[in-house]
All heavy atoms as a GROMACS GRO file, in nm:
protein
  613
    1MET      N    1   2.233   0.239  -0.691
    1MET     CA    2   2.144   0.346  -0.656
    1MET      C    3   2.018   0.283  -0.595
    1MET      O    4   1.968   0.183  -0.643
    1MET     CB    5   2.107   0.429  -0.778
    1MET     CG    6   2.006   0.535  -0.746
    1MET     SD    7   1.939   0.625  -0.887
    1MET     CE    8   2.081   0.685  -0.967
    2ILE      N    9   1.968   0.345  -0.491
    2ILE     CA   10   1.846   0.301  -0.425
    2ILE      C   11   1.736   0.404  -0.453
    2ILE      O   12   1.758   0.524  -0.438
    2ILE     CB   13   1.866   0.289  -0.272
    2ILE    CG1   14   1.981   0.195  -0.241
    2ILE    CG2   15   1.738   0.247  -0.204
    2ILE    CD1   16   1.957   0.052  -0.280
    3VAL      N   17   1.619   0.358  -0.495
    3VAL     CA   18   1.506   0.446  -0.526
    3VAL      C   19   1.386   0.399  -0.446
    3VAL      O   20   1.352   0.281  -0.446
    3VAL     CB   21   1.473   0.443  -0.677
    3VAL    CG1   22   1.350   0.527  -0.706
    3VAL    CG2   23   1.590   0.492  -0.758
    4ARG      N   24   1.321   0.492  -0.376
    4ARG     CA   25   1.199   0.462  -0.301
    4ARG      C   26   1.080   0.513  -0.383
    4ARG      O   27   1.076   0.630  -0.421
    4ARG     CB   28   1.200   0.529  -0.165
    4ARG     CG   29   1.073   0.502  -0.084
    4ARG     CD   30   1.076   0.568   0.052
    4ARG     NE   31   1.190   0.526   0.130
    4ARG     CZ   32   1.192   0.419   0.210
    4ARG    NH1   33   1.085   0.345   0.222
    4ARG    NH2   34   1.300   0.389   0.277
    5VAL      N   35   0.984   0.426  -0.409
    5VAL     CA   36   0.863   0.461  -0.482
    5VAL      C   37   0.747   0.459  -0.384
    5VAL      O   38   0.719   0.358  -0.321
    5VAL     CB   39   0.838   0.362  -0.599
    5VAL    CG1   40   0.711   0.398  -0.673
    5VAL    CG2   41   0.956   0.363  -0.695
    6SER      N   42   0.681   0.575  -0.371
    6SER     CA   43   0.571   0.590  -0.275
    6SER      C   44   0.438   0.609  -0.346
    6SER      O   45   0.434   0.649  -0.462
    6SER     CB   46   0.596   0.712  -0.185
    6SER     OG   47   0.714   0.696  -0.114
    7ALA      N   48   0.332   0.584  -0.271
    7ALA     CA   49   0.196   0.608  -0.319
    7ALA      C   50   0.126   0.695  -0.216
    7ALA      O   51   0.032   0.652  -0.150
    7ALA     CB   52   0.123   0.478  -0.341
    8LYS      N   53   0.173   0.817  -0.200
    8LYS     CA   54   0.116   0.909  -0.101
    8LYS      C   55  -0.013   0.969  -0.155
    8LYS      O   56  -0.021   1.006  -0.271
    8LYS     CB   57   0.214   1.020  -0.067
    8LYS     CG   58   0.336   0.970   0.006
    8LYS     CD   59   0.425   1.084   0.046
    8LYS     CE   60   0.544   1.032   0.122
    8LYS     NZ   61   0.633   1.137   0.164
    9GLY      N   62  -0.112   0.978  -0.069
    9GLY     CA   63  -0.238   1.041  -0.106
    9GLY      C   64  -0.326   0.956  -0.195
    9GLY      O   65  -0.424   1.006  -0.249
   10ALA      N   66  -0.294   0.830  -0.211
   10ALA     CA   67  -0.378   0.743  -0.294
   10ALA      C   68  -0.511   0.718  -0.225
   10ALA      O   69  -0.515   0.696  -0.104
   10ALA     CB   70  -0.307   0.611  -0.320
   11GLU      N   71  -0.619   0.725  -0.299
   11GLU     CA   72  -0.750   0.699  -0.241
   11GLU      C   73  -0.841   0.636  -0.344
   11GLU      O   74  -0.821   0.649  -0.464
   11GLU     CB   75  -0.811   0.827  -0.185
   11GLU     CG   76  -0.826   0.937  -0.287
   11GLU     CD   77  -0.879   1.066  -0.225
   11GLU    OE1   78  -0.814   1.117  -0.134
   11GLU    OE2   79  -0.984   1.112  -0.271
   12ASP      N   80  -0.942   0.568  -0.296
   12ASP     CA   81  -1.040   0.502  -0.380
   12ASP      C   82  -1.178   0.559  -0.344
   12ASP      O   83  -1.224   0.538  -0.233
   12ASP     CB   84  -1.035   0.351  -0.357
   12ASP     CG   85  -1.135   0.275  -0.442
   12ASP    OD1   86  -1.186   0.333  -0.540
   12ASP    OD2   87  -1.163   0.159  -0.411
   13PRO      N   88  -1.241   0.632  -0.435
   13PRO     CA   89  -1.367   0.699  -0.401
   13PRO      C   90  -1.484   0.604  -0.371
   13PRO      O   91  -1.578   0.642  -0.304
   13PRO     CB   92  -1.397   0.785  -0.523
   13PRO     CG   93  -1.312   0.732  -0.632
   13PRO     CD   94  -1.196   0.663  -0.568
   14ASP      N   95  -1.478   0.479  -0.419
   14ASP     CA   96  -1.592   0.389  -0.397
   14ASP      C   97  -1.558   0.271  -0.305
   14ASP      O   98  -1.625   0.169  -0.308
   14ASP     CB   99  -1.646   0.337  -0.530
   14ASP     CG  100  -1.548   0.248  -0.604
   14ASP    OD1  101  -1.429   0.250  -0.570
   14ASP    OD2  102  -1.591   0.177  -0.696
   15GLY      N  103  -1.458   0.282  -0.224
   15GLY     CA  104  -1.422   0.172  -0.134
   15GLY      C  105  -1.284   0.193  -0.077
   15GLY      O  106  -1.250   0.304  -0.038
   16GLN      N  107  -1.204   0.088  -0.073
   16GLN     CA  108  -1.069   0.100  -0.020
   16GLN      C  109  -0.970   0.031  -0.112
   16GLN      O  110  -1.005  -0.057  -0.189
   16GLN     CB  111  -1.059   0.041   0.119
   16GLN     CG  112  -1.080  -0.108   0.125
   16GLN     CD  113  -1.079  -0.159   0.268
   16GLN    OE1  114  -1.130  -0.093   0.356
   16GLN    NE2  115  -1.021  -0.274   0.289
   17ILE      N  116  -0.845   0.072  -0.101
   17ILE     CA  117  -0.737   0.013  -0.181
   17ILE      C  118  -0.698  -0.120  -0.118
   17ILE      O  119  -0.681  -0.129   0.003
   17ILE     CB  120  -0.618   0.109  -0.189
   17ILE    CG1  121  -0.659   0.237  -0.262
   17ILE    CG2  122  -0.499   0.043  -0.257
   17ILE    CD1  123  -0.557   0.348  -0.256
   18SER      N  124  -0.684  -0.223  -0.201
   18SER     CA  125  -0.642  -0.354  -0.152
   18SER      C  126  -0.491  -0.367  -0.149
   18SER      O  127  -0.434  -0.411  -0.050
   18SER     CB  128  -0.701  -0.465  -0.239
   18SER     OG  129  -0.841  -0.465  -0.229
   19TYR      N  130  -0.426  -0.332  -0.260
   19TYR     CA  131  -0.280  -0.340  -0.263
   19TYR      C  132  -0.222  -0.254  -0.374
   19TYR      O  133  -0.294  -0.206  -0.462
   19TYR     CB  134  -0.230  -0.484  -0.273
   19TYR     CG  135  -0.280  -0.565  -0.390
   19TYR    CD1  136  -0.205  -0.575  -0.506
   19TYR    CD2  137  -0.400  -0.633  -0.385
   19TYR    CE1  138  -0.249  -0.650  -0.613
   19TYR    CE2  139  -0.446  -0.708  -0.491
   19TYR     CZ  140  -0.370  -0.717  -0.605
   19TYR     OH  141  -0.414  -0.791  -0.712
   20PHE      N  142  -0.089  -0.233  -0.364
   20PHE     CA  143  -0.013  -0.156  -0.461
   20PHE      C  144   0.084  -0.248  -0.534
   20PHE      O  145   0.142  -0.338  -0.473
   20PHE     CB  146   0.071  -0.047  -0.392
   20PHE     CG  147  -0.009   0.057  -0.321
   20PHE    CD1  148  -0.008   0.064  -0.183
   20PHE    CD2  149  -0.082   0.150  -0.391
   20PHE    CE1  150  -0.079   0.162  -0.115
   20PHE    CE2  151  -0.155   0.248  -0.325
   20PHE     CZ  152  -0.153   0.254  -0.187
   21ILE      N  153   0.103  -0.223  -0.661
   21ILE     CA  154   0.206  -0.292  -0.739
   21ILE      C  155   0.298  -0.183  -0.792
   21ILE      O  156   0.258  -0.100  -0.873
   21ILE     CB  157   0.145  -0.372  -0.856
   21ILE    CG1  158   0.048  -0.477  -0.804
   21ILE    CG2  159   0.256  -0.435  -0.941
   21ILE    CD1  160  -0.030  -0.547  -0.913
   22ARG      N  161   0.420  -0.182  -0.741
   22ARG     CA  162   0.519  -0.082  -0.785
   22ARG      C  163   0.614  -0.148  -0.885
   22ARG      O  164   0.648  -0.264  -0.871
   22ARG     CB  165   0.595  -0.028  -0.664
   22ARG     CG  166   0.504   0.050  -0.572
   22ARG     CD  167   0.573   0.085  -0.443
   22ARG     NE  168   0.484   0.152  -0.352
   22ARG     CZ  169   0.406   0.088  -0.265
   22ARG    NH1  170   0.408  -0.042  -0.257
   22ARG    NH2  171   0.326   0.156  -0.185
   23TYR      N  172   0.658  -0.070  -0.983
   23TYR     CA  173   0.739  -0.127  -1.091
   23TYR      C  174   0.827  -0.019  -1.152
   23TYR      O  175   0.809   0.100  -1.126
   23TYR     CB  176   0.648  -0.187  -1.200
   23TYR     CG  177   0.550  -0.087  -1.256
   23TYR    CD1  178   0.583  -0.007  -1.365
   23TYR    CD2  179   0.424  -0.071  -1.200
   23TYR    CE1  180   0.494   0.086  -1.416
   23TYR    CE2  181   0.334   0.021  -1.250
   23TYR     CZ  182   0.370   0.099  -1.358
   23TYR     OH  183   0.281   0.192  -1.407
   24TYR      N  184   0.924  -0.064  -1.232
   24TYR     CA  185   1.000   0.030  -1.312
   24TYR      C  186   1.044  -0.037  -1.442
   24TYR      O  187   1.048  -0.159  -1.452
   24TYR     CB  188   1.117   0.091  -1.236
   24TYR     CG  189   1.240   0.006  -1.220
   24TYR    CD1  190   1.346   0.017  -1.308
   24TYR    CD2  191   1.252  -0.084  -1.114
   24TYR    CE1  192   1.460  -0.059  -1.294
   24TYR    CE2  193   1.366  -0.160  -1.098
   24TYR     CZ  194   1.469  -0.147  -1.188
   24TYR     OH  195   1.582  -0.222  -1.172
   25TYR      N  196   1.072   0.047  -1.542
   25TYR     CA  197   1.117  -0.002  -1.672
   25TYR      C  198   1.206   0.102  -1.738
   25TYR      O  199   1.207   0.219  -1.698
   25TYR     CB  200   0.997  -0.036  -1.762
   25TYR     CG  201   0.901   0.078  -1.786
   25TYR    CD1  202   0.922   0.170  -1.887
   25TYR    CD2  203   0.787   0.092  -1.708
   25TYR    CE1  204   0.833   0.273  -1.909
   25TYR    CE2  205   0.697   0.194  -1.729
   25TYR     CZ  206   0.721   0.285  -1.831
   25TYR     OH  207   0.632   0.388  -1.851
   26ASP      N  208   1.281   0.058  -1.836
   26ASP     CA  209   1.366   0.147  -1.915
   26ASP      C  210   1.274   0.229  -2.006
   26ASP      O  211   1.183   0.174  -2.069
   26ASP     CB  212   1.464   0.064  -1.999
   26ASP     CG  213   1.566   0.150  -2.071
   26ASP    OD1  214   1.526   0.242  -2.146
   26ASP    OD2  215   1.686   0.125  -2.053
   27ILE      N  216   1.298   0.359  -2.013
   27ILE     CA  217   1.212   0.447  -2.091
   27ILE      C  218   1.209   0.408  -2.239
   27ILE      O  219   1.111   0.432  -2.308
   27ILE     CB  220   1.254   0.595  -2.072
   27ILE    CG1  221   1.141   0.687  -2.117
   27ILE    CG2  222   1.383   0.625  -2.144
   27ILE    CD1  223   1.156   0.829  -2.071
   28ASN      N  224   1.316   0.343  -2.288
   28ASN     CA  225   1.322   0.303  -2.428
   28ASN      C  226   1.250   0.171  -2.456
   28ASN      O  227   1.235   0.133  -2.572
   28ASN     CB  228   1.468   0.291  -2.472
   28ASN     CG  229   1.538   0.425  -2.466
   28ASN    OD1  230   1.485   0.526  -2.510
   28ASN    ND2  231   1.656   0.426  -2.407
   29ASN      N  232   1.208   0.100  -2.352
   29ASN     CA  233   1.141  -0.029  -2.369
   29ASN      C  234   1.031  -0.045  -2.263
   29ASN      O  235   1.045  -0.124  -2.170
   29ASN     CB  236   1.244  -0.142  -2.359
   29ASN     CG  237   1.188  -0.274  -2.404
   29ASN    OD1  238   1.070  -0.286  -2.439
   29ASN    ND2  239   1.270  -0.377  -2.402
   30PRO      N  240   0.920   0.030  -2.277
   30PRO     CA  241   0.816   0.029  -2.173
   30PRO      C  242   0.742  -0.104  -2.159
   30PRO      O  243   0.679  -0.129  -2.058
   30PRO     CB  244   0.720   0.140  -2.217
   30PRO     CG  245   0.750   0.167  -2.359
   30PRO     CD  246   0.892   0.124  -2.383
   31ARG      N  247   0.753  -0.192  -2.255
   31ARG     CA  248   0.684  -0.322  -2.245
   31ARG      C  249   0.761  -0.423  -2.159
   31ARG      O  250   0.708  -0.525  -2.122
   31ARG     CB  251   0.662  -0.380  -2.384
   31ARG     CG  252   0.564  -0.299  -2.465
   31ARG     CD  253   0.549  -0.360  -2.602
   31ARG     NE  254   0.469  -0.273  -2.685
   31ARG     CZ  255   0.348  -0.303  -2.726
   31ARG    NH1  256   0.295  -0.417  -2.694
   31ARG    NH2  257   0.281  -0.219  -2.800
   32ARG      N  258   0.887  -0.392  -2.130
   32ARG     CA  259   0.969  -0.484  -2.051
   32ARG      C  260   0.989  -0.428  -1.910
   32ARG      O  261   1.077  -0.345  -1.886
   32ARG     CB  262   1.105  -0.504  -2.119
   32ARG     CG  263   1.191  -0.604  -2.045
   32ARG     CD  264   1.316  -0.637  -2.126
   32ARG     NE  265   1.405  -0.716  -2.045
   32ARG     CZ  266   1.517  -0.670  -1.990
   32ARG    NH1  267   1.556  -0.546  -2.012
   32ARG    NH2  268   1.591  -0.749  -1.916
   33ILE      N  269   0.905  -0.473  -1.819
   33ILE     CA  270   0.915  -0.431  -1.679
   33ILE      C  271   1.040  -0.496  -1.618
   33ILE      O  272   1.059  -0.616  -1.629
   33ILE     CB  273   0.789  -0.473  -1.600
   33ILE    CG1  274   0.663  -0.415  -1.664
   33ILE    CG2  275   0.801  -0.434  -1.454
   33ILE    CD1  276   0.652  -0.266  -1.660
   34LEU      N  277   1.125  -0.416  -1.555
   34LEU     CA  278   1.250  -0.468  -1.501
   34LEU      C  279   1.235  -0.527  -1.362
   34LEU      O  280   1.304  -0.622  -1.327
   34LEU     CB  281   1.356  -0.357  -1.500
   34LEU     CG  282   1.392  -0.303  -1.638
   34LEU    CD1  283   1.484  -0.184  -1.626
   34LEU    CD2  284   1.456  -0.412  -1.722
   35GLN      N  285   1.146  -0.471  -1.280
   35GLN     CA  286   1.123  -0.526  -1.147
   35GLN      C  287   0.985  -0.484  -1.098
   35GLN      O  288   0.940  -0.374  -1.128
   35GLN     CB  289   1.230  -0.480  -1.049
   35GLN     CG  290   1.225  -0.553  -0.917
   35GLN     CD  291   1.343  -0.518  -0.827
   35GLN    OE1  292   1.416  -0.423  -0.850
   35GLN    NE2  293   1.362  -0.597  -0.724
   36VAL      N  294   0.920  -0.573  -1.023
   36VAL     CA  295   0.786  -0.548  -0.969
   36VAL      C  296   0.789  -0.584  -0.821
   36VAL      O  297   0.848  -0.684  -0.781
   36VAL     CB  298   0.681  -0.636  -1.041
   36VAL    CG1  299   0.546  -0.623  -0.975
   36VAL    CG2  300   0.674  -0.603  -1.188
   37LYS      N  301   0.722  -0.501  -0.740
   37LYS     CA  302   0.706  -0.530  -0.597
   37LYS      C  303   0.560  -0.506  -0.561
   37LYS      O  304   0.505  -0.399  -0.589
   37LYS     CB  305   0.796  -0.442  -0.513
   37LYS     CG  306   0.942  -0.475  -0.534
   37LYS     CD  307   1.029  -0.413  -0.430
   37LYS     CE  308   1.173  -0.457  -0.453
   37LYS     NZ  309   1.261  -0.416  -0.348
   38THR      N  310   0.498  -0.604  -0.499
   38THR     CA  311   0.358  -0.595  -0.457
   38THR      C  312   0.353  -0.583  -0.306
   38THR      O  313   0.426  -0.652  -0.235
   38THR     CB  314   0.281  -0.721  -0.503
   38THR    OG1  315   0.295  -0.733  -0.645
   38THR    CG2  316   0.135  -0.712  -0.468
   39SER      N  317   0.263  -0.495  -0.258
   39SER     CA  318   0.249  -0.478  -0.113
   39SER      C  319   0.103  -0.450  -0.079
   39SER      O  320   0.028  -0.399  -0.162
   39SER     CB  321   0.337  -0.365  -0.063
   39SER     OG  322   0.293  -0.241  -0.114
   40PRO      N  323   0.062  -0.481   0.044
   40PRO     CA  324  -0.073  -0.447   0.087
   40PRO      C  325  -0.089  -0.294   0.095
   40PRO      O  326   0.010  -0.220   0.097
   40PRO     CB  327  -0.086  -0.514   0.223
   40PRO     CG  328   0.052  -0.540   0.269
   40PRO     CD  329   0.137  -0.550   0.146
   41ALA      N  330  -0.211  -0.250   0.104
   41ALA     CA  331  -0.241  -0.106   0.101
   41ALA      C  332  -0.181  -0.029   0.218
   41ALA      O  333  -0.157   0.091   0.207
   41ALA     CB  334  -0.391  -0.084   0.098
   42ASN      N  335  -0.153  -0.095   0.329
   42ASN     CA  336  -0.098  -0.023   0.444
   42ASN      C  337   0.054  -0.001   0.435
   42ASN      O  338   0.113   0.062   0.520
   42ASN     CB  339  -0.133  -0.093   0.576
   42ASN     CG  340  -0.076  -0.233   0.584
   42ASN    OD1  341  -0.027  -0.289   0.487
   42ASN    ND2  342  -0.084  -0.291   0.702
   43VAL      N  343   0.118  -0.052   0.330
   43VAL     CA  344   0.260  -0.028   0.304
   43VAL      C  345   0.268   0.076   0.193
   43VAL      O  346   0.234   0.048   0.079
   43VAL     CB  347   0.334  -0.158   0.263
   43VAL    CG1  348   0.478  -0.129   0.232
   43VAL    CG2  349   0.320  -0.262   0.371
   44HIS      N  350   0.312   0.197   0.228
   44HIS     CA  351   0.301   0.309   0.135
   44HIS      C  352   0.421   0.331   0.044
   44HIS      O  353   0.421   0.424  -0.037
   44HIS     CB  354   0.269   0.437   0.212
   44HIS     CG  355   0.137   0.430   0.280
   44HIS    ND1  356   0.019   0.439   0.213
   44HIS    CD2  357   0.105   0.409   0.410
   44HIS    CE1  358  -0.081   0.427   0.297
   44HIS    NE2  359  -0.032   0.407   0.418
   45SER      N  360   0.526   0.248   0.057
   45SER     CA  361   0.640   0.265  -0.033
   45SER      C  362   0.717   0.134  -0.046
   45SER      O  363   0.704   0.045   0.036
   45SER     CB  364   0.733   0.375   0.016
   45SER     OG  365   0.793   0.339   0.137
   46SER      N  366   0.794   0.125  -0.153
   46SER     CA  367   0.884   0.012  -0.177
   46SER      C  368   1.019   0.068  -0.222
   46SER      O  369   1.026   0.176  -0.278
   46SER     CB  370   0.830  -0.081  -0.286
   46SER     OG  371   0.718  -0.150  -0.241
   47VAL      N  372   1.124  -0.010  -0.200
   47VAL     CA  373   1.259   0.032  -0.236
   47VAL      C  374   1.310  -0.057  -0.347
   47VAL      O  375   1.300  -0.180  -0.340
   47VAL     CB  376   1.351   0.026  -0.112
   47VAL    CG1  377   1.494   0.060  -0.150
   47VAL    CG2  378   1.301   0.119  -0.003
   48PHE      N  379   1.366   0.005  -0.450
   48PHE     CA  380   1.428  -0.067  -0.561
   48PHE      C  381   1.578  -0.038  -0.561
   48PHE      O  382   1.619   0.076  -0.538
   48PHE     CB  383   1.370  -0.022  -0.695
   48PHE     CG  384   1.228  -0.060  -0.717
   48PHE    CD1  385   1.126   0.030  -0.693
   48PHE    CD2  386   1.196  -0.187  -0.762
   48PHE    CE1  387   0.994  -0.005  -0.715
   48PHE    CE2  388   1.064  -0.223  -0.784
   48PHE     CZ  389   0.963  -0.132  -0.760
   49SER      N  390   1.657  -0.139  -0.588
   49SER     CA  391   1.800  -0.124  -0.605
   49SER      C  392   1.827  -0.129  -0.756
   49SER      O  393   1.809  -0.233  -0.819
   49SER     CB  394   1.874  -0.237  -0.533
   49SER     OG  395   2.012  -0.225  -0.556
   50ILE      N  396   1.867  -0.017  -0.812
   50ILE     CA  397   1.886  -0.005  -0.956
   50ILE      C  398   2.026  -0.051  -0.993
   50ILE      O  399   2.125  -0.008  -0.932
   50ILE     CB  400   1.867   0.142  -1.001
   50ILE    CG1  401   1.734   0.196  -0.949
   50ILE    CG2  402   1.874   0.155  -1.152
   50ILE    CD1  403   1.614   0.118  -0.990
   51PRO      N  404   2.039  -0.138  -1.094
   51PRO     CA  405   2.172  -0.184  -1.134
   51PRO      C  406   2.256  -0.071  -1.195
   51PRO      O  407   2.201   0.027  -1.244
   51PRO     CB  408   2.142  -0.292  -1.239
   51PRO     CG  409   2.007  -0.261  -1.289
   51PRO     CD  410   1.934  -0.194  -1.177
   52ARG      N  411   2.384  -0.090  -1.191
   52ARG     CA  412   2.475   0.010  -1.250
   52ARG      C  413   2.478  -0.008  -1.400
   52ARG      O  414   2.561  -0.080  -1.455
   52ARG     CB  415   2.615  -0.007  -1.194
   52ARG     CG  416   2.627   0.033  -1.052
   52ARG     CD  417   2.770   0.024  -1.010
   52ARG     NE  418   2.784   0.077  -0.876
   52ARG     CZ  419   2.898   0.104  -0.819
   52ARG    NH1  420   3.010   0.082  -0.884
   52ARG    NH2  421   2.902   0.152  -0.698
   53MET      N  422   2.387   0.058  -1.466
   53MET     CA  423   2.383   0.056  -1.612
   53MET      C  424   2.329   0.190  -1.659
   53MET      O  425   2.243   0.248  -1.593
   53MET     CB  426   2.297  -0.059  -1.665
   53MET     CG  427   2.156  -0.064  -1.609
   53MET     SD  428   2.073  -0.217  -1.650
   53MET     CE  429   1.963  -0.162  -1.776
   54PRO      N  430   2.383   0.243  -1.766
   54PRO     CA  431   2.336   0.372  -1.814
   54PRO      C  432   2.193   0.361  -1.865
   54PRO      O  433   2.150   0.257  -1.914
   54PRO     CB  434   2.432   0.407  -1.927
   54PRO     CG  435   2.489   0.277  -1.971
   54PRO     CD  436   2.488   0.187  -1.852
   55GLY      N  437   2.119   0.467  -1.849
   55GLY     CA  438   1.982   0.468  -1.900
   55GLY      C  439   1.892   0.557  -1.818
   55GLY      O  440   1.930   0.611  -1.715
   56GLU      N  441   1.771   0.568  -1.866
   56GLU     CA  442   1.669   0.647  -1.799
   56GLU      C  443   1.553   0.553  -1.768
   56GLU      O  444   1.508   0.478  -1.855
   56GLU     CB  445   1.624   0.761  -1.890
   56GLU     CG  446   1.534   0.860  -1.825
   56GLU     CD  447   1.506   0.979  -1.916
   56GLU    OE1  448   1.577   0.998  -2.016
   56GLU    OE2  449   1.409   1.050  -1.886
   57PHE      N  450   1.502   0.559  -1.645
   57PHE     CA  451   1.400   0.466  -1.601
   57PHE      C  452   1.272   0.538  -1.563
   57PHE      O  453   1.276   0.654  -1.521
   57PHE     CB  454   1.449   0.384  -1.481
   57PHE     CG  455   1.573   0.305  -1.510
   57PHE    CD1  456   1.697   0.349  -1.468
   57PHE    CD2  457   1.566   0.187  -1.581
   57PHE    CE1  458   1.812   0.277  -1.496
   57PHE    CE2  459   1.680   0.114  -1.610
   57PHE     CZ  460   1.803   0.160  -1.567
   58VAL      N  461   1.161   0.469  -1.579
   58VAL     CA  462   1.030   0.521  -1.540
   58VAL      C  463   0.981   0.434  -1.425
   58VAL      O  464   0.987   0.311  -1.432
   58VAL     CB  465   0.930   0.514  -1.657
   58VAL    CG1  466   0.791   0.557  -1.612
   58VAL    CG2  467   0.978   0.600  -1.773
   59PHE      N  468   0.932   0.498  -1.318
   59PHE     CA  469   0.879   0.428  -1.203
   59PHE      C  470   0.729   0.453  -1.196
   59PHE      O  471   0.683   0.563  -1.228
   59PHE     CB  472   0.946   0.478  -1.074
   59PHE     CG  473   1.091   0.445  -1.068
   59PHE    CD1  474   1.184   0.527  -1.128
   59PHE    CD2  475   1.135   0.329  -1.006
   59PHE    CE1  476   1.319   0.497  -1.126
   59PHE    CE2  477   1.269   0.297  -1.002
   59PHE     CZ  478   1.361   0.382  -1.062
   60GLY      N  479   0.655   0.353  -1.154
   60GLY     CA  480   0.511   0.370  -1.145
   60GLY      C  481   0.450   0.283  -1.037
   60GLY      O  482   0.516   0.195  -0.980
   61VAL      N  483   0.322   0.309  -1.010
   61VAL     CA  484   0.246   0.233  -0.912
   61VAL      C  485   0.111   0.199  -0.973
   61VAL      O  486   0.043   0.286  -1.028
   61VAL     CB  487   0.222   0.315  -0.783
   61VAL    CG1  488   0.141   0.235  -0.683
   61VAL    CG2  489   0.353   0.361  -0.722
   62ARG      N  490   0.075   0.073  -0.967
   62ARG     CA  491  -0.059   0.030  -1.005
   62ARG      C  492  -0.138   0.012  -0.877
   62ARG      O  493  -0.094  -0.056  -0.785
   62ARG     CB  494  -0.056  -0.100  -1.084
   62ARG     CG  495  -0.196  -0.151  -1.115
   62ARG     CD  496  -0.193  -0.262  -1.212
   62ARG     NE  497  -0.167  -0.197  -1.342
   62ARG     CZ  498  -0.168  -0.260  -1.457
   62ARG    NH1  499  -0.188  -0.389  -1.463
   62ARG    NH2  500  -0.145  -0.195  -1.569
   63ILE      N  501  -0.254   0.074  -0.870
   63ILE     CA  502  -0.338   0.069  -0.751
   63ILE      C  503  -0.455  -0.025  -0.780
   63ILE      O  504  -0.527  -0.007  -0.878
   63ILE     CB  505  -0.390   0.209  -0.716
   63ILE    CG1  506  -0.272   0.304  -0.693
   63ILE    CG2  507  -0.482   0.204  -0.595
   63ILE    CD1  508  -0.310   0.450  -0.690
   64ILE      N  509  -0.470  -0.127  -0.694
   64ILE     CA  510  -0.578  -0.224  -0.708
   64ILE      C  511  -0.674  -0.202  -0.591
   64ILE      O  512  -0.632  -0.204  -0.476
   64ILE     CB  513  -0.524  -0.369  -0.702
   64ILE    CG1  514  -0.404  -0.388  -0.795
   64ILE    CG2  515  -0.635  -0.469  -0.729
   64ILE    CD1  516  -0.433  -0.376  -0.941
   65ASP      N  517  -0.804  -0.182  -0.622
   65ASP     CA  518  -0.897  -0.159  -0.512
   65ASP      C  519  -0.977  -0.285  -0.478
   65ASP      O  520  -0.962  -0.388  -0.542
   65ASP     CB  521  -0.987  -0.038  -0.538
   65ASP     CG  522  -1.092  -0.061  -0.644
   65ASP    OD1  523  -1.107  -0.173  -0.694
   65ASP    OD2  524  -1.162   0.036  -0.676
   66ASN      N  525  -1.059  -0.275  -0.376
   66ASN     CA  526  -1.127  -0.393  -0.322
   66ASN      C  527  -1.232  -0.452  -0.415
   66ASN      O  528  -1.272  -0.565  -0.398
   66ASN     CB  529  -1.188  -0.361  -0.186
   66ASN     CG  530  -1.295  -0.255  -0.194
   66ASN    OD1  531  -1.300  -0.178  -0.289
   66ASN    ND2  532  -1.379  -0.247  -0.093
   67ASN      N  533  -1.279  -0.377  -0.515
   67ASN     CA  534  -1.377  -0.434  -0.608
   67ASN      C  535  -1.313  -0.477  -0.741
   67ASN      O  536  -1.382  -0.503  -0.838
   67ASN     CB  537  -1.493  -0.337  -0.632
   67ASN     CG  538  -1.449  -0.205  -0.691
   67ASN    OD1  539  -1.331  -0.185  -0.718
   67ASN    ND2  540  -1.543  -0.114  -0.710
   68GLY      N  541  -1.180  -0.485  -0.742
   68GLY     CA  542  -1.110  -0.540  -0.857
   68GLY      C  543  -1.068  -0.441  -0.964
   68GLY      O  544  -0.998  -0.478  -1.057
   69SER      N  545  -1.108  -0.315  -0.954
   69SER     CA  546  -1.064  -0.219  -1.055
   69SER      C  547  -0.921  -0.176  -1.024
   69SER      O  548  -0.872  -0.188  -0.912
   69SER     CB  549  -1.158  -0.099  -1.062
   69SER     OG  550  -1.158  -0.028  -0.942
   70GLU      N  551  -0.853  -0.124  -1.123
   70GLU     CA  552  -0.714  -0.084  -1.108
   70GLU      C  553  -0.681   0.033  -1.197
   70GLU      O  554  -0.749   0.057  -1.298
   70GLU     CB  555  -0.620  -0.201  -1.138
   70GLU     CG  556  -0.641  -0.265  -1.273
   70GLU     CD  557  -0.560  -0.392  -1.289
   70GLU    OE1  558  -0.592  -0.491  -1.223
   70GLU    OE2  559  -0.465  -0.388  -1.370
   71ILE      N  560  -0.579   0.108  -1.157
   71ILE     CA  561  -0.533   0.222  -1.236
   71ILE      C  562  -0.383   0.237  -1.212
   71ILE      O  563  -0.334   0.212  -1.103
   71ILE     CB  564  -0.610   0.351  -1.201
   71ILE    CG1  565  -0.576   0.462  -1.299
   71ILE    CG2  566  -0.583   0.392  -1.057
   71ILE    CD1  567  -0.670   0.580  -1.292
   72ASP      N  568  -0.312   0.279  -1.316
   72ASP     CA  569  -0.168   0.306  -1.306
   72ASP      C  570  -0.146   0.452  -1.276
   72ASP      O  571  -0.220   0.539  -1.323
   72ASP     CB  572  -0.097   0.272  -1.437
   72ASP     CG  573  -0.080   0.124  -1.458
   72ASP    OD1  574  -0.051   0.053  -1.360
   72ASP    OD2  575  -0.095   0.077  -1.572
   73SER      N  576  -0.041   0.480  -1.199
   73SER     CA  577  -0.006   0.619  -1.170
   73SER      C  578   0.020   0.697  -1.299
   73SER      O  579  -0.010   0.815  -1.307
   73SER     CB  580   0.115   0.625  -1.078
   73SER     OG  581   0.226   0.560  -1.137
   74GLU      N  582   0.072   0.631  -1.401
   74GLU     CA  583   0.098   0.698  -1.528
   74GLU      C  584  -0.032   0.743  -1.595
   74GLU      O  585  -0.033   0.843  -1.666
   74GLU     CB  586   0.175   0.604  -1.621
   74GLU     CG  587   0.312   0.570  -1.568
   74GLU     CD  588   0.377   0.460  -1.646
   74GLU    OE1  589   0.415   0.484  -1.760
   74GLU    OE2  590   0.388   0.348  -1.590
   75ASP      N  591  -0.142   0.673  -1.572
   75ASP     CA  592  -0.272   0.713  -1.626
   75ASP      C  593  -0.329   0.833  -1.552
   75ASP      O  594  -0.401   0.913  -1.610
   75ASP     CB  595  -0.372   0.597  -1.619
   75ASP     CG  596  -0.330   0.479  -1.705
   75ASP    OD1  597  -0.257   0.500  -1.804
   75ASP    OD2  598  -0.367   0.366  -1.672
   76VAL      N  599  -0.296   0.844  -1.424
   76VAL     CA  600  -0.346   0.953  -1.342
   76VAL      C  601  -0.268   1.080  -1.369
   76VAL      O  602  -0.324   1.188  -1.381
   76VAL     CB  603  -0.336   0.919  -1.191
   76VAL    CG1  604  -0.378   1.036  -1.104
   76VAL    CG2  605  -0.422   0.797  -1.160
   77ILE      N  606  -0.137   1.068  -1.380
   77ILE     CA  607  -0.050   1.185  -1.403
   77ILE      C  608  -0.066   1.226  -1.545
   77ILE      O  609  -0.090   1.310  -1.602
   77ILE     CB  610   0.097   1.151  -1.376
   77ILE    CG1  611   0.111   1.110  -1.230
   77ILE    CG2  612   0.188   1.267  -1.408
   77ILE    CD1  613   0.246   1.057  -1.195
   0.00000   0.00000   0.00000
């Protein structure tokens, strides 16, 4: 299965976004990130290839801005 994780409409009120860190993990083990992809701010999505294994996964994006602060999409939602 292929999953595209996007960061549409992301903005930084006090500057600009430096880069995105996209990730996913099994919902039963949130401390164990299964895959991470980092991209500059001008790349608005990443593609993950999910292995054939039963389970439920959580996808997220960590936004890093130019002054070093960061926030996870899970904190925003």
